[in-house]
C-alpha positions as CSV (number, residue, x, y, z in Angstrom):
1,M,-7.9,17.9,9.5
2,S,-5.8,18.8,7.1
3,K,-6.3,21.7,4.2
4,I,-4.3,19.4,1.4
5,S,-5.8,16.5,-0.4
6,F,-3.7,14.1,-2.4
7,E,-6.9,11.6,-3.0
8,D,-6.8,9.7,-6.5
9,I,-3.8,12.2,-7.7
10,G,-1.7,10.2,-10.8
11,S,-4.3,7.2,-9.9
12,V,-3.5,4.0,-11.6
13,V,-5.1,0.6,-10.8
14,A,-5.5,-2.4,-12.2
15,T,-7.7,-5.7,-11.6
16,F,-5.9,-8.6,-10.4
17,L,-7.4,-12.7,-9.3
18,A,-6.8,-12.3,-5.8
19,D,-5.8,-14.7,-3.1
20,S,-8.0,-15.5,0.3
21,G,-7.4,-12.8,2.8
22,V,-6.8,-9.7,0.6
23,K,-8.9,-6.9,1.9
24,G,-9.6,-3.5,1.2
25,G,-7.2,-0.8,2.3
26,Q,-4.1,-3.0,2.8
27,V,-0.8,-3.7,0.9
28,V,-0.6,-6.6,-1.5
29,K,2.1,-8.6,-3.3
30,L,2.1,-10.5,-6.6
31,T,2.0,-13.8,-5.8
32,G,1.7,-15.9,-9.7
33,S,0.5,-14.3,-13.0
34,G,-1.5,-12.0,-12.3
35,R,-2.7,-12.8,-9.0
36,V,-1.9,-10.4,-5.7
37,G,-2.2,-11.9,-2.0
38,P,-1.2,-10.2,1.5
39,C,2.3,-9.3,2.8
40,S,4.1,-10.7,4.9
41,A,5.9,-8.4,7.3
42,G,8.9,-7.4,5.0
43,D,7.7,-8.7,1.7
44,A,7.9,-5.7,-1.0
45,F,4.8,-4.8,-2.3
46,C,3.4,-3.7,-5.7
47,G,0.5,-1.6,-4.1
48,V,-2.9,-1.3,-2.5
49,A,-6.0,-3.2,-2.4
50,L,-9.1,-1.3,-3.2
51,E,-12.1,-3.6,-3.0
52,P,-12.0,-7.4,-3.2
53,R,-14.6,-8.5,-5.1
54,A,-15.9,-12.4,-6.3
55,G,-11.9,-13.7,-5.7
56,M,-11.1,-9.9,-7.9
57,A,-9.1,-7.1,-7.0
58,A,-8.9,-3.4,-7.5
59,V,-5.7,-2.8,-7.0
60,Q,-4.0,0.6,-6.7
61,V,-0.1,0.5,-8.2
62,K,0.9,3.9,-8.7
63,G,-0.1,7.4,-7.7
64,F,-1.1,8.7,-3.9
65,V,-2.7,6.1,-1.8
66,P,-3.7,6.4,2.2
67,V,-1.6,3.2,4.0
68,K,-1.4,2.3,7.8
69,T,1.4,1.9,9.3
70,A,3.0,0.1,12.1
71,D,6.2,2.5,12.4
72,T,6.5,6.4,12.9
73,L,7.4,7.9,8.8
74,T,8.2,10.9,8.2
75,V,7.7,12.9,5.2
76,G,10.5,12.3,2.1
77,W,11.4,9.5,0.2
78,A,11.2,5.8,2.1
79,A,12.3,2.8,1.8
80,L,8.7,0.9,2.7
81,A,7.9,-2.8,2.6
82,G,5.0,-4.9,4.6
83,D,4.1,-4.7,8.1
84,G,2.4,-8.5,7.6
85,D,-0.9,-7.3,9.0
86,G,-2.4,-4.9,6.2
87,G,-0.1,-1.9,6.4
88,V,3.6,-0.3,5.4
89,K,6.7,-0.2,7.7
90,K,10.1,1.0,7.4
91,A,11.8,-1.7,5.3
92,E,15.0,-3.3,7.0
93,T,16.2,-4.5,3.5
94,G,14.5,-4.2,0.0
95,G,11.2,-2.4,0.1
96,V,9.8,-0.3,-2.1
97,T,10.9,3.6,-2.8
98,V,8.0,5.6,-2.3
99,L,7.3,9.4,-1.5
100,V,5.4,10.2,2.0
101,A,3.7,13.2,1.7
102,D,1.5,13.4,4.6
103,V,2.0,11.7,7.5
104,K,-0.9,11.7,10.0
105,D,-1.5,11.4,13.9
106,D,-4.2,8.1,13.4
107,G,-1.5,5.8,12.5
108,T,-1.6,6.3,8.4
109,A,0.2,8.0,6.2
110,V,-0.3,9.6,2.3
111,I,2.0,7.7,-0.1
112,C,3.1,8.0,-3.9
113,L,3.5,4.3,-5.2
């Protein structure tokens, strides 16, 4: 267990309309004006959905946040994209440049958006 916690540091959360399939903890992309949806593999993401309710989703768009990872990441700056399953992977092209602050053994990482 790490003695360091990045939880909620610099957190900025905005409310968006949510397309079907948006779940808490997954990276999401903009799908329209004020609307987010799940990312396909390789999509650039705008943030992480927190708890969608009644067609709306609170989305963390800045700050430190845990994400599920499909690839083995290392700490430091990285270009990441959606993995198509709610998490992130190393971007083949484009993606979003984030700071990977912590990599955990359980297949998650803490990134700074």
